[in-house]
N, C-alpha and C positions, 0 to 999 in steps of 0.2 A: 115454614119448614114443617114437615110432618114426621111423625115417629113411626118407624118400621122395625120389624123383627125378622132377622135372617136365620133360618134353620139350615144347618149344613150337616151332611153325613160324609165323612172322608173315608177313603179306603184305609184298612188297618196299616198304619205306618209306625215306624219307631218314633221315639219322642222328639228327636231333633228334626226329622222330616215333617212331623206334624206341626211343630212350632213354626217351621219355615213356611208351610202352606197357610197357616193361620195368619202369619204376618203378611203374606202376599194378599190375602183377602182384605185385611184391614187397610193395607196400603191402597188397594183398589178402591175401597170406600172413600178414603180421604182424598184420593186423586180426583174423584168426581164431586167433591165438596161436601161429603157427608161427615158428620161428627159422631164417633163411636161413643155410646153411653156406657154400655155394659157388655162384657164377654162372659158367657156362662158355659164352661166346659164340663160336659157330662162324662167324658172318657169313652172307653171302648165298651160297646154293648152288642149283644146278639141282635141281628136284624130279624124282622118279622118274617121275611121271605128272602130267598137268595137273589142277589143282584149281581150279574156278570160272574157267576160261580163264586161269589164271596158271601160268607155267612156272618161276618162281624164288621162293624163300622165304628168310627170315632164321631161322636155327636158333639156339636157345638152350636150355641145360640148367641147371636150378636144383635143387640138393640142399638139402633142408630137414628139420628135425625138427618133428613135430607129433603131436597126438593122433589116434586112429583115425578120428574123424568129420570131421576137417578136409578130407581129399581130396574127399569128397562135396560139400562146400560150394564148394570151389575149382572142381571140374568144372562145377557148375551155373552158376557165374559165367563161366567160360571158354567154355562152350557158346554164350553169347549175345554174346561179345566180337566186335566188328566186324573187328578187324585180326588175329585169330588164325585161321589156316587149319586147323591141326591141333594137338592136345595129347594128352599121355599121362602119367598119373601111375602110377608103380610103387613098390612097397615095396622098398627096398634092403636086402638081407640081409647086406651086407658091413660 
């Protein structure tokens, strides 16, 4: 198993909707056999540039352990997620 970090930028949502979306992402990770190590929520911040006419986003970083094929599956699901503005999965070497 390898260690990965998932960076997410959600659309500006209210607290309940944000928690619901975060739980969906965590459920998606566990569905594909990943184990979530750490969830680091940065909260609402101003974006560097406008995305889909939106100036703010909610930042969240998730560290997880998974097999090598899991990030491809997660990316394919996040690509069509409605409330995710941007995402990035990197392999953590630390």
